[in-house]
C-alpha positions in Angstrom: 29.1 2.6 -106.5 31.8 3.9 -104.0 30.8 6.1 -101.2 32.9 9.1 -100.1 33.6 9.4 -96.4 31.6 12.8 -96.4 28.5 11.0 -97.7 28.8 12.7 -101.2 28.4 10.4 -104.1 31.7 10.2 -105.9 30.9 7.9 -108.8 34.3 7.1 -110.5 35.8 10.5 -109.9 37.8 9.2 -107.0 40.2 8.0 -109.8 41.1 11.6 -110.2 42.9 11.3 -107.0 42.3 14.8 -105.5 40.4 13.5 -102.4 42.4 11.6 -100.0 41.4 8.9 -97.7 40.4 9.6 -94.1 43.8 8.1 -93.0 45.7 10.4 -95.4 43.6 13.3 -94.3 44.7 12.7 -90.7 48.3 12.6 -91.7 48.0 15.7 -93.7 46.3 17.9 -91.0 49.4 18.7 -89.0 52.9 18.9 -90.5 56.3 20.0 -89.6 57.4 22.9 -91.9 61.0 24.1 -92.0 62.1 27.5 -93.1 64.8 25.9 -95.2 62.1 24.9 -97.6 59.9 27.8 -97.3 60.3 31.3 -95.8 57.7 33.8 -94.7 57.8 37.3 -96.3 55.5 40.3 -96.0 52.5 39.7 -98.2 53.7 36.7 -100.0 55.1 33.2 -99.1 58.1 32.6 -101.3 58.9 28.9 -101.5 61.0 26.5 -103.4 58.0 24.1 -103.6 54.8 25.7 -105.0 52.7 23.2 -103.1 54.2 24.2 -99.8 52.1 27.4 -99.6 48.9 25.2 -100.2 49.9 23.0 -97.2 50.3 26.0 -95.0 46.7 27.1 -95.5 44.5 26.9 -92.4 41.3 26.1 -94.2 39.1 26.5 -91.1 40.4 30.0 -90.5 40.1 30.9 -94.1 36.4 29.6 -94.2 35.5 31.3 -90.9 36.9 34.6 -92.1 35.0 34.6 -95.4 31.8 33.6 -93.8 31.9 36.2 -91.1 32.7 38.8 -93.7 29.6 37.8 -95.7 26.7 37.6 -93.3 24.1 37.4 -95.9 25.2 34.0 -97.0 22.7 31.2 -96.4 23.5 28.1 -94.3 23.6 26.1 -97.5 26.2 28.5 -98.8 28.2 28.2 -95.6 28.5 24.4 -96.0 29.1 24.7 -99.7 31.9 27.1 -99.3 33.6 25.1 -96.6 33.4 21.9 -98.7 34.8 23.6 -101.7 37.6 25.2 -99.8 38.6 21.8 -98.4 38.4 20.1 -101.9 40.7 22.8 -103.4 43.2 22.6 -100.5 43.3 18.8 -100.7 43.7 18.7 -104.5 47.3 17.6 -105.2 47.0 19.0 -108.6 46.4 22.6 -107.4 49.9 23.6 -106.6 49.6 27.4 -106.7 47.6 29.5 -104.3 46.7 31.8 -107.2 45.0 28.9 -109.0 43.0 28.2 -105.9 42.0 31.9 -105.7 41.0 32.0 -109.3 38.9 28.8 -109.0 37.1 30.1 -105.9 36.4 33.4 -107.8 35.1 31.6 -110.8 32.7 29.6 -108.6 31.6 32.8 -106.7 30.5 34.3 -110.1 29.2 31.2 -111.9 27.1 30.0 -108.9 26.0 33.5 -107.7 27.4 33.2 -104.2 25.3 30.1 -103.6 28.6 28.0 -103.3 26.7 24.9 -104.6 26.7 23.4 -108.0 23.8 24.8 -110.0 21.8 24.5 -113.2 21.9 27.1 -115.8 19.0 29.6 -115.5 16.6 28.7 -118.3 18.2 25.4 -118.8 19.6 26.2 -122.2 16.3 27.6 -123.6 17.0 29.5 -126.8 20.6 28.2 -127.2 21.8 25.5 -129.6 22.9 23.3 -126.8 19.4 23.6 -125.2 17.9 21.2 -127.7 17.0 17.7 -126.3 19.3 15.0 -127.6 18.5 11.2 -127.5 21.2 8.9 -126.3 21.3 5.1 -125.8 23.0 3.0 -123.2 24.7 -0.3 -124.1 21.8 -2.2 -122.6 19.4 -0.4 -125.1 18.0 2.0 -122.6 17.3 5.4 -124.2 17.6 8.8 -122.5 16.4 12.2 -123.9 18.8 14.8 -122.3 19.6 18.4 -122.5 23.2 19.3 -122.0 22.8 22.8 -120.6 24.9 24.4 -118.0 25.5 22.5 -114.8 27.9 22.3 -111.9 30.5 24.9 -110.6 31.6 26.1 -114.1 28.4 25.5 -116.1 29.5 22.6 -118.3 27.6 22.7 -121.6 27.3 20.8 -124.9 27.0 17.1 -125.2 30.6 16.9 -126.6 32.0 18.5 -123.4 30.0 16.2 -121.1 31.4 13.3 -123.1 35.0 14.4 -123.1 35.2 15.4 -119.4 33.2 12.2 -118.3 35.6 9.9 -120.1 38.6 11.9 -118.9 37.4 11.5 -115.2 37.0 7.7 -115.7 33.2 7.7 -115.8 32.9 6.2 -119.3 29.6 7.4 -120.8 28.1 8.0 -117.3 28.0 11.7 -117.7 26.4 11.5 -121.2 23.6 9.3 -120.0 23.1 11.1 -116.7 24.2 14.8 -117.0 22.5 15.5 -113.6 25.7 13.9 -112.0 27.5 17.2 -112.9 25.4 18.7 -110.1 26.9 16.4 -107.4 29.5 18.3 -105.5 32.4 15.9 -105.9 31.7 15.4 -109.5 31.3 19.2 -110.1 34.6 19.8 -108.5 36.4 17.1 -110.5 35.0 18.6 -113.7 36.2 22.1 -112.7 39.7 21.0 -111.5 40.3 18.9 -114.6 38.9 21.3 -117.1 40.6 24.4 -115.8 44.0 22.6 -115.4 44.0 21.0 -118.9 42.1 23.5 -121.0 39.4 21.1 -121.9 36.7 23.7 -121.8 38.1 26.4 -124.3 41.6 25.2 -124.9 42.9 27.7 -122.4 44.2 26.5 -119.0 45.3 28.0 -115.6 49.0 27.7 -116.4 48.5 29.8 -119.5 47.7 32.8 -117.4 48.9 32.1 -113.9 52.6 31.0 -113.7 55.5 33.1 -113.2 53.2 36.1 -113.9 49.5 36.4 -112.9 46.8 37.6 -115.3 43.5 37.1 -113.6 41.7 39.2 -116.2 42.6 37.1 -119.2 42.3 33.9 -117.1 38.6 34.3 -117.8 39.2 32.8 -121.2 39.6 29.4 -119.5 35.8 29.5 -119.0 34.0 32.0 -121.1 36.1 34.5 -123.3 36.2 37.8 -121.2 32.6 37.8 -119.8 32.7 39.6 -116.5 36.4 39.3 -116.5 37.2 42.4 -114.4 34.7 41.3 -111.8 36.1 37.9 -111.4 39.6 39.4 -111.3 38.6 41.4 -108.3 37.2 38.4 -106.6 40.5 36.4 -107.2 42.6 39.2 -105.8 40.6 39.3 -102.7 40.7 35.5 -102.3 44.4 35.5 -102.9 45.0 37.8 -100.0 42.7 35.9 -97.8 44.4 32.6 -98.6 47.9 34.1 -98.0 46.7 35.4 -94.6 45.2 31.9 -93.8 48.7 30.5 -94.8 50.4 32.8 -92.3 52.4 34.6 -95.0 51.9 38.1 -93.7 54.6 38.3 -91.1 57.8 40.3 -90.4 59.4 37.4 -88.4 62.7 36.4 -89.9 62.6 32.8 -91.3 65.7 31.8 -89.4 64.1 32.7 -86.1 61.1 30.4 -86.7 62.6 27.0 -86.4 60.2 24.2 -87.4 56.5 25.0 -87.0 53.4 22.9 -87.0 50.6 24.0 -89.2 46.9 22.9 -89.6 45.8 22.3 -93.1 42.1 21.5 -92.4 39.7 19.6 -90.4 
């Protein structure tokens, strides 16, 4: 079983490719950005490359600002938020800062500000998916599992555990051991893949956040319109915070900037 450099068990989710190696991380921390490919504007970074704005985000600054603005957060929430922000910033498939904002907003709601993967309260009791299911490994070992909500987005139902597990290269590992959905790296891989591809409900990020931005209806990616307005508000706040951390609120003309060095994360 491979081991991630941050001592988080990664199983086979490293195949997803969102978590760079330590050497790649060091290369990505400081980059030269030229105004010819991206220009600063008041309130928004307009760029030819959607990924460019993500590369401009100073993750440390973003995290410090959020934590200082939320003094009631626990130490566990502090570390969880920092880890999640870095995973989003290092995910090459998250090419739009608004996608990042909506993902963070979703986790804030689904995990009740704990910023850690969580189990569903009640563990599915009273719901059809809360009934124990017996599954068998290829070696004959049997398991009795309940596929209740787990992770950052509360993955439920045996079918969804099976589909996302296989999509992430885990084979039947998530069916046999659904508790892996509570591991931070696996929980993030599930969220990223599911929200980008529409695996959860058939709706995906690009359906609602593209040239236009509909944070309200983007809730359909996870759970119809449950608490859609609340999560919309969270996303709008995160978007502004991310833009600020990317240095996009500026009145300096792009031509006067030359090339600049930016810090992506630590």
